[in-house]
Biotite code that builds the C-alpha atoms (Angstrom):
import biotite.structure as struc

atoms = struc.array([
    struc.Atom([0.032, -0.020, -0.052], chain_id="A", res_id=1, res_name="MET", atom_name="CA", element="C"),
    struc.Atom([1.476, 3.312, -1.141], chain_id="A", res_id=2, res_name="GLY", atom_name="CA", element="C"),
    struc.Atom([2.499, 6.022, 1.447], chain_id="A", res_id=3, res_name="LYS", atom_name="CA", element="C"),
    struc.Atom([-0.110, 8.563, -0.289], chain_id="A", res_id=4, res_name="LEU", atom_name="CA", element="C"),
    struc.Atom([-2.887, 6.106, 0.031], chain_id="A", res_id=5, res_name="ALA", atom_name="CA", element="C"),
    struc.Atom([-2.126, 5.318, 3.665], chain_id="A", res_id=6, res_name="VAL", atom_name="CA", element="C"),
    struc.Atom([-1.938, 9.056, 4.478], chain_id="A", res_id=7, res_name="ARG", atom_name="CA", element="C"),
    struc.Atom([-5.070, 9.741, 2.589], chain_id="A", res_id=8, res_name="ALA", atom_name="CA", element="C"),
    struc.Atom([-7.044, 6.999, 4.255], chain_id="A", res_id=9, res_name="LEU", atom_name="CA", element="C"),
    struc.Atom([-5.709, 8.040, 7.714], chain_id="A", res_id=10, res_name="ARG", atom_name="CA", element="C"),
    struc.Atom([-6.872, 11.642, 7.025], chain_id="A", res_id=11, res_name="ALA", atom_name="CA", element="C"),
    struc.Atom([-10.261, 10.359, 6.085], chain_id="A", res_id=12, res_name="VAL", atom_name="CA", element="C"),
    struc.Atom([-10.301, 8.447, 9.319], chain_id="A", res_id=13, res_name="LEU", atom_name="CA", element="C"),
    struc.Atom([-9.400, 11.238, 11.354], chain_id="A", res_id=14, res_name="VAL", atom_name="CA", element="C"),
    struc.Atom([-11.897, 13.466, 9.905], chain_id="A", res_id=15, res_name="VAL", atom_name="CA", element="C"),
    struc.Atom([-14.775, 10.910, 10.494], chain_id="A", res_id=16, res_name="MET", atom_name="CA", element="C"),
    struc.Atom([-13.607, 10.209, 14.046], chain_id="A", res_id=17, res_name="PHE", atom_name="CA", element="C"),
    struc.Atom([-13.589, 13.999, 14.768], chain_id="A", res_id=18, res_name="THR", atom_name="CA", element="C"),
    struc.Atom([-17.094, 14.266, 13.191], chain_id="A", res_id=19, res_name="GLY", atom_name="CA", element="C"),
    struc.Atom([-18.486, 11.528, 15.222], chain_id="A", res_id=20, res_name="THR", atom_name="CA", element="C"),
    struc.Atom([-16.981, 13.063, 18.645], chain_id="A", res_id=21, res_name="LEU", atom_name="CA", element="C"),
    struc.Atom([-18.651, 16.277, 17.492], chain_id="A", res_id=22, res_name="PHE", atom_name="CA", element="C"),
    struc.Atom([-22.038, 14.640, 17.016], chain_id="A", res_id=23, res_name="VAL", atom_name="CA", element="C"),
    struc.Atom([-21.582, 12.785, 20.334], chain_id="A", res_id=24, res_name="GLN", atom_name="CA", element="C"),
    struc.Atom([-20.759, 15.883, 22.250], chain_id="A", res_id=25, res_name="ALA", atom_name="CA", element="C"),
    struc.Atom([-23.651, 17.975, 20.537], chain_id="A", res_id=26, res_name="SER", atom_name="CA", element="C"),
    struc.Atom([-26.121, 14.967, 21.475], chain_id="A", res_id=27, res_name="MET", atom_name="CA", element="C"),
    struc.Atom([-24.826, 14.827, 24.994], chain_id="A", res_id=28, res_name="LEU", atom_name="CA", element="C"),
    struc.Atom([-25.020, 18.583, 25.446], chain_id="A", res_id=29, res_name="TRP", atom_name="CA", element="C"),
    struc.Atom([-28.797, 18.735, 24.372], chain_id="A", res_id=30, res_name="VAL", atom_name="CA", element="C"),
    struc.Atom([-29.646, 15.449, 26.510], chain_id="A", res_id=31, res_name="LEU", atom_name="CA", element="C"),
    struc.Atom([-27.954, 17.070, 29.551], chain_id="A", res_id=32, res_name="VAL", atom_name="CA", element="C"),
    struc.Atom([-28.984, 20.543, 29.210], chain_id="A", res_id=33, res_name="SER", atom_name="CA", element="C"),
    struc.Atom([-32.497, 20.072, 28.166], chain_id="A", res_id=34, res_name="GLY", atom_name="CA", element="C"),
    struc.Atom([-32.190, 22.753, 25.823], chain_id="A", res_id=35, res_name="ALA", atom_name="CA", element="C"),
    struc.Atom([-34.134, 21.522, 23.000], chain_id="A", res_id=36, res_name="ASP", atom_name="CA", element="C"),
    struc.Atom([-37.579, 20.255, 24.223], chain_id="A", res_id=37, res_name="PRO", atom_name="CA", element="C"),
    struc.Atom([-39.439, 17.708, 22.292], chain_id="A", res_id=38, res_name="GLU", atom_name="CA", element="C"),
    struc.Atom([-41.968, 18.831, 19.839], chain_id="A", res_id=39, res_name="ASP", atom_name="CA", element="C"),
    struc.Atom([-44.094, 15.670, 20.024], chain_id="A", res_id=40, res_name="GLY", atom_name="CA", element="C"),
    struc.Atom([-43.624, 14.566, 16.506], chain_id="A", res_id=41, res_name="THR", atom_name="CA", element="C"),
    struc.Atom([-40.956, 11.955, 17.437], chain_id="A", res_id=42, res_name="LEU", atom_name="CA", element="C"),
    struc.Atom([-39.405, 10.611, 20.518], chain_id="A", res_id=43, res_name="PRO", atom_name="CA", element="C"),
    struc.Atom([-36.171, 12.838, 20.168], chain_id="A", res_id=44, res_name="LEU", atom_name="CA", element="C"),
    struc.Atom([-34.611, 11.761, 23.349], chain_id="A", res_id=45, res_name="THR", atom_name="CA", element="C"),
    struc.Atom([-34.602, 8.056, 22.196], chain_id="A", res_id=46, res_name="ALA", atom_name="CA", element="C"),
    struc.Atom([-33.364, 8.966, 18.796], chain_id="A", res_id=47, res_name="LEU", atom_name="CA", element="C"),
    struc.Atom([-30.601, 11.059, 20.365], chain_id="A", res_id=48, res_name="ARG", atom_name="CA", element="C"),
    struc.Atom([-29.506, 8.080, 22.544], chain_id="A", res_id=49, res_name="VAL", atom_name="CA", element="C"),
    struc.Atom([-29.766, 5.829, 19.716], chain_id="A", res_id=50, res_name="ILE", atom_name="CA", element="C"),
    struc.Atom([-27.496, 8.376, 17.675], chain_id="A", res_id=51, res_name="THR", atom_name="CA", element="C"),
    struc.Atom([-24.906, 8.124, 20.531], chain_id="A", res_id=52, res_name="LEU", atom_name="CA", element="C"),
    struc.Atom([-24.861, 4.459, 20.380], chain_id="A", res_id=53, res_name="LEU", atom_name="CA", element="C"),
    struc.Atom([-24.478, 4.479, 16.538], chain_id="A", res_id=54, res_name="GLY", atom_name="CA", element="C"),
    struc.Atom([-21.434, 6.897, 16.742], chain_id="A", res_id=55, res_name="MET", atom_name="CA", element="C"),
    struc.Atom([-19.673, 4.415, 19.129], chain_id="A", res_id=56, res_name="VAL", atom_name="CA", element="C"),
    struc.Atom([-20.137, 1.536, 16.640], chain_id="A", res_id=57, res_name="SER", atom_name="CA", element="C"),
    struc.Atom([-18.646, 3.968, 13.772], chain_id="A", res_id=58, res_name="VAL", atom_name="CA", element="C"),
    struc.Atom([-15.823, 4.757, 16.052], chain_id="A", res_id=59, res_name="GLN", atom_name="CA", element="C"),
    struc.Atom([-14.877, 1.179, 16.814], chain_id="A", res_id=60, res_name="VAL", atom_name="CA", element="C"),
    struc.Atom([-14.776, 0.422, 13.117], chain_id="A", res_id=61, res_name="ALA", atom_name="CA", element="C"),
    struc.Atom([-12.752, 3.472, 12.533], chain_id="A", res_id=62, res_name="LEU", atom_name="CA", element="C"),
    struc.Atom([-10.203, 2.265, 15.130], chain_id="A", res_id=63, res_name="PHE", atom_name="CA", element="C"),
    struc.Atom([-10.082, -1.208, 13.842], chain_id="A", res_id=64, res_name="CYS", atom_name="CA", element="C"),
    struc.Atom([-9.604, 0.003, 10.182], chain_id="A", res_id=65, res_name="VAL", atom_name="CA", element="C"),
    struc.Atom([-6.901, 2.201, 11.519], chain_id="A", res_id=66, res_name="TRP", atom_name="CA", element="C"),
    struc.Atom([-5.063, -0.631, 13.004], chain_id="A", res_id=67, res_name="ARG", atom_name="CA", element="C"),
    struc.Atom([-5.493, -2.704, 9.811], chain_id="A", res_id=68, res_name="LEU", atom_name="CA", element="C"),
    struc.Atom([-3.961, -0.023, 7.745], chain_id="A", res_id=69, res_name="VAL", atom_name="CA", element="C"),
    struc.Atom([-0.941, 0.017, 10.289], chain_id="A", res_id=70, res_name="THR", atom_name="CA", element="C"),
    struc.Atom([-0.654, -3.612, 9.794], chain_id="A", res_id=71, res_name="MET", atom_name="CA", element="C"),
    struc.Atom([-0.819, -3.452, 5.873], chain_id="A", res_id=72, res_name="VAL", atom_name="CA", element="C"),
    struc.Atom([1.791, -0.749, 6.069], chain_id="A", res_id=73, res_name="ARG", atom_name="CA", element="C"),
    struc.Atom([4.261, -2.869, 8.198], chain_id="A", res_id=74, res_name="ARG", atom_name="CA", element="C"),
    struc.Atom([3.512, -5.942, 6.372], chain_id="A", res_id=75, res_name="GLY", atom_name="CA", element="C"),
    struc.Atom([2.059, -7.868, 9.340], chain_id="A", res_id=76, res_name="THR", atom_name="CA", element="C"),
    struc.Atom([-1.577, -8.003, 8.030], chain_id="A", res_id=77, res_name="VAL", atom_name="CA", element="C"),
    struc.Atom([-1.231, -11.634, 7.139], chain_id="A", res_id=78, res_name="PHE", atom_name="CA", element="C"),
    struc.Atom([-1.224, -12.789, 10.920], chain_id="A", res_id=79, res_name="SER", atom_name="CA", element="C"),
    struc.Atom([-3.673, -13.986, 13.492], chain_id="A", res_id=80, res_name="HIS", atom_name="CA", element="C"),
    struc.Atom([-3.493, -10.637, 15.007], chain_id="A", res_id=81, res_name="ALA", atom_name="CA", element="C"),
    struc.Atom([-5.390, -9.091, 12.255], chain_id="A", res_id=82, res_name="ALA", atom_name="CA", element="C"),
    struc.Atom([-8.401, -11.046, 13.149], chain_id="A", res_id=83, res_name="PHE", atom_name="CA", element="C"),
    struc.Atom([-9.051, -9.193, 16.182], chain_id="A", res_id=84, res_name="ARG", atom_name="CA", element="C"),
    struc.Atom([-9.647, -6.046, 14.165], chain_id="A", res_id=85, res_name="TYR", atom_name="CA", element="C"),
    struc.Atom([-11.517, -7.662, 11.392], chain_id="A", res_id=86, res_name="VAL", atom_name="CA", element="C"),
    struc.Atom([-13.841, -9.218, 13.876], chain_id="A", res_id=87, res_name="ASP", atom_name="CA", element="C"),
    struc.Atom([-14.042, -5.653, 15.479], chain_id="A", res_id=88, res_name="GLY", atom_name="CA", element="C"),
    struc.Atom([-15.124, -4.260, 12.170], chain_id="A", res_id=89, res_name="VAL", atom_name="CA", element="C"),
    struc.Atom([-17.831, -7.080, 11.700], chain_id="A", res_id=90, res_name="ILE", atom_name="CA", element="C"),
    struc.Atom([-19.032, -6.494, 15.343], chain_id="A", res_id=91, res_name="GLY", atom_name="CA", element="C"),
    struc.Atom([-19.304, -2.593, 14.668], chain_id="A", res_id=92, res_name="ALA", atom_name="CA", element="C"),
    struc.Atom([-21.095, -3.172, 11.431], chain_id="A", res_id=93, res_name="ILE", atom_name="CA", element="C"),
    struc.Atom([-23.731, -5.605, 13.013], chain_id="A", res_id=94, res_name="VAL", atom_name="CA", element="C"),
    struc.Atom([-24.015, -3.001, 15.891], chain_id="A", res_id=95, res_name="SER", atom_name="CA", element="C"),
    struc.Atom([-24.735, -0.201, 13.421], chain_id="A", res_id=96, res_name="ALA", atom_name="CA", element="C"),
    struc.Atom([-27.351, -2.383, 11.880], chain_id="A", res_id=97, res_name="ALA", atom_name="CA", element="C"),
    struc.Atom([-29.160, -3.132, 15.275], chain_id="A", res_id=98, res_name="LEU", atom_name="CA", element="C"),
    struc.Atom([-28.950, 0.689, 16.043], chain_id="A", res_id=99, res_name="VAL", atom_name="CA", element="C"),
    struc.Atom([-30.407, 1.402, 12.377], chain_id="A", res_id=100, res_name="TRP", atom_name="CA", element="C"),
    struc.Atom([-33.196, -0.980, 13.314], chain_id="A", res_id=101, res_name="PHE", atom_name="CA", element="C"),
    struc.Atom([-33.816, 0.638, 16.639], chain_id="A", res_id=102, res_name="ALA", atom_name="CA", element="C"),
    struc.Atom([-34.102, 3.989, 14.574], chain_id="A", res_id=103, res_name="VAL", atom_name="CA", element="C"),
    struc.Atom([-36.595, 2.267, 12.359], chain_id="A", res_id=104, res_name="THR", atom_name="CA", element="C"),
    struc.Atom([-38.795, 0.972, 15.220], chain_id="A", res_id=105, res_name="ALA", atom_name="CA", element="C"),
    struc.Atom([-38.833, 4.286, 16.969], chain_id="A", res_id=106, res_name="VAL", atom_name="CA", element="C"),
    struc.Atom([-39.718, 6.078, 13.556], chain_id="A", res_id=107, res_name="ASN", atom_name="CA", element="C"),
    struc.Atom([-42.280, 3.373, 12.620], chain_id="A", res_id=108, res_name="ALA", atom_name="CA", element="C"),
    struc.Atom([-45.373, 4.704, 14.679], chain_id="A", res_id=109, res_name="PRO", atom_name="CA", element="C"),
    struc.Atom([-45.094, 8.089, 12.810], chain_id="A", res_id=110, res_name="GLY", atom_name="CA", element="C"),
    struc.Atom([-45.348, 6.430, 9.493], chain_id="A", res_id=111, res_name="GLN", atom_name="CA", element="C"),
    struc.Atom([-48.638, 4.769, 9.859], chain_id="A", res_id=112, res_name="ARG", atom_name="CA", element="C"),
    struc.Atom([-50.049, 6.424, 6.909], chain_id="A", res_id=113, res_name="GLU", atom_name="CA", element="C"),
    struc.Atom([-46.918, 5.896, 4.685], chain_id="A", res_id=114, res_name="ASP", atom_name="CA", element="C"),
    struc.Atom([-45.614, 2.389, 5.848], chain_id="A", res_id=115, res_name="PRO", atom_name="CA", element="C"),
    struc.Atom([-43.358, 2.323, 2.770], chain_id="A", res_id=116, res_name="GLY", atom_name="CA", element="C"),
    struc.Atom([-40.797, 4.591, 4.665], chain_id="A", res_id=117, res_name="VAL", atom_name="CA", element="C"),
    struc.Atom([-40.490, 1.979, 7.336], chain_id="A", res_id=118, res_name="THR", atom_name="CA", element="C"),
    struc.Atom([-40.266, -0.886, 4.885], chain_id="A", res_id=119, res_name="VAL", atom_name="CA", element="C"),
    struc.Atom([-37.356, 1.016, 3.108], chain_id="A", res_id=120, res_name="ILE", atom_name="CA", element="C"),
    struc.Atom([-35.670, 1.788, 6.434], chain_id="A", res_id=121, res_name="MET", atom_name="CA", element="C"),
    struc.Atom([-35.871, -1.869, 7.295], chain_id="A", res_id=122, res_name="ALA", atom_name="CA", element="C"),
    struc.Atom([-34.426, -2.811, 3.842], chain_id="A", res_id=123, res_name="GLY", atom_name="CA", element="C"),
    struc.Atom([-31.372, -0.244, 4.498], chain_id="A", res_id=124, res_name="ILE", atom_name="CA", element="C"),
    struc.Atom([-30.931, -2.264, 7.862], chain_id="A", res_id=125, res_name="GLY", atom_name="CA", element="C"),
    struc.Atom([-30.624, -5.580, 5.898], chain_id="A", res_id=126, res_name="VAL", atom_name="CA", element="C"),
    struc.Atom([-28.261, -3.881, 3.494], chain_id="A", res_id=127, res_name="GLY", atom_name="CA", element="C"),
    struc.Atom([-26.017, -2.957, 6.467], chain_id="A", res_id=128, res_name="ILE", atom_name="CA", element="C"),
    struc.Atom([-25.956, -6.442, 7.612], chain_id="A", res_id=129, res_name="LEU", atom_name="CA", element="C"),
    struc.Atom([-25.246, -7.545, 4.146], chain_id="A", res_id=130, res_name="GLY", atom_name="CA", element="C"),
    struc.Atom([-22.084, -5.352, 4.394], chain_id="A", res_id=131, res_name="VAL", atom_name="CA", element="C"),
    struc.Atom([-21.260, -7.409, 7.664], chain_id="A", res_id=132, res_name="ALA", atom_name="CA", element="C"),
    struc.Atom([-21.468, -10.576, 5.540], chain_id="A", res_id=133, res_name="LEU", atom_name="CA", element="C"),
    struc.Atom([-19.237, -9.293, 2.934], chain_id="A", res_id=134, res_name="ILE", atom_name="CA", element="C"),
    struc.Atom([-16.455, -8.404, 5.620], chain_id="A", res_id=135, res_name="VAL", atom_name="CA", element="C"),
    struc.Atom([-17.082, -11.795, 6.965], chain_id="A", res_id=136, res_name="LEU", atom_name="CA", element="C"),
    struc.Atom([-16.321, -13.277, 3.600], chain_id="A", res_id=137, res_name="VAL", atom_name="CA", element="C"),
    struc.Atom([-13.249, -11.170, 3.469], chain_id="A", res_id=138, res_name="LEU", atom_name="CA", element="C"),
    struc.Atom([-12.040, -12.394, 6.752], chain_id="A", res_id=139, res_name="ARG", atom_name="CA", element="C"),
    struc.Atom([-12.192, -15.999, 5.416], chain_id="A", res_id=140, res_name="MET", atom_name="CA", element="C"),
    struc.Atom([-10.136, -14.986, 2.597], chain_id="A", res_id=141, res_name="LEU", atom_name="CA", element="C"),
    struc.Atom([-7.845, -13.441, 5.118], chain_id="A", res_id=142, res_name="LEU", atom_name="CA", element="C"),
    struc.Atom([-7.720, -16.770, 7.104], chain_id="A", res_id=143, res_name="ALA", atom_name="CA", element="C"),
    struc.Atom([-6.734, -18.661, 3.985], chain_id="A", res_id=144, res_name="GLN", atom_name="CA", element="C"),
    struc.Atom([-4.031, -16.213, 3.080], chain_id="A", res_id=145, res_name="ALA", atom_name="CA", element="C"),
    struc.Atom([-2.726, -16.381, 6.725], chain_id="A", res_id=146, res_name="VAL", atom_name="CA", element="C"),
    struc.Atom([-2.697, -20.300, 6.316], chain_id="A", res_id=147, res_name="ALA", atom_name="CA", element="C"),
    struc.Atom([-1.019, -20.183, 2.880], chain_id="A", res_id=148, res_name="ARG", atom_name="CA", element="C"),
    struc.Atom([1.700, -17.738, 4.419], chain_id="A", res_id=149, res_name="ASP", atom_name="CA", element="C"),
    struc.Atom([2.350, -20.045, 7.278], chain_id="A", res_id=150, res_name="GLY", atom_name="CA", element="C"),
    struc.Atom([2.690, -23.001, 4.906], chain_id="A", res_id=151, res_name="GLU", atom_name="CA", element="C"),
    struc.Atom([4.898, -21.000, 2.601], chain_id="A", res_id=152, res_name="ALA", atom_name="CA", element="C"),
    struc.Atom([7.104, -20.168, 5.817], chain_id="A", res_id=153, res_name="THR", atom_name="CA", element="C"),
    struc.Atom([7.255, -23.738, 6.697], chain_id="A", res_id=154, res_name="ARG", atom_name="CA", element="C"),
    struc.Atom([8.319, -24.795, 3.307], chain_id="A", res_id=155, res_name="MET", atom_name="CA", element="C"),
    struc.Atom([11.030, -22.211, 3.130], chain_id="A", res_id=156, res_name="ARG", atom_name="CA", element="C"),
    struc.Atom([12.332, -23.450, 6.376], chain_id="A", res_id=157, res_name="ALA", atom_name="CA", element="C"),
    struc.Atom([12.538, -27.141, 5.091], chain_id="A", res_id=158, res_name="GLU", atom_name="CA", element="C"),
    struc.Atom([14.063, -26.018, 1.922], chain_id="A", res_id=159, res_name="LEU", atom_name="CA", element="C"),
    struc.Atom([16.745, -24.074, 3.820], chain_id="A", res_id=160, res_name="ASP", atom_name="CA", element="C"),
    struc.Atom([17.473, -27.207, 5.834], chain_id="A", res_id=161, res_name="GLU", atom_name="CA", element="C"),
    struc.Atom([17.853, -29.301, 2.778], chain_id="A", res_id=162, res_name="VAL", atom_name="CA", element="C"),
    struc.Atom([20.054, -26.621, 1.106], chain_id="A", res_id=163, res_name="ILE", atom_name="CA", element="C"),
])
C-alpha cells in the first residue's frame, strides 16, 4: 500500500472520528442541558440516545480500520493478530445495523399513513447486515491467506534445511 494512500485514508479516518466526536458531544449537551424540548412528533430523546450508540459503533470500526492499515503498512496483516480487528469491524457493522433497526422501530409509529418509509428503512438495515457478511467473507479470505503464508514459511524453512 502506497504512502499516499495510507496518508489519505488516515486523514479520512481522523476527519470521520472527529466528526463522530462532535456529534456525540452535541447530542450529550442537548440531552444533559435539556435545551431542545421535544415537539411531540418523534421521541427525540430516544433518537439522540440511539445516535450516540451508533456513533460508538462507527468509532470502533474506524479504530479497527486504522489498526489494519497500520498492519498493512508494516507488512504484518497476514497474521492472526489481524483477525481481532476484522472481527471488530464485523461487530461494529452488526451493531450499526441493530442501531438502524432501533431507529426504524422508533420512527415506525409516525409512518402509519405511509408504511413504505418503514419498509425502506428496514431494507437499509438488511443492507447494512449484508455489508457485515461481505466483511465476513473477506475475513475468510484473510484466514486462507494467513494459512498459506504459514505454509510457505514452513516450506521455506524445510528448503533451507535441505540446502
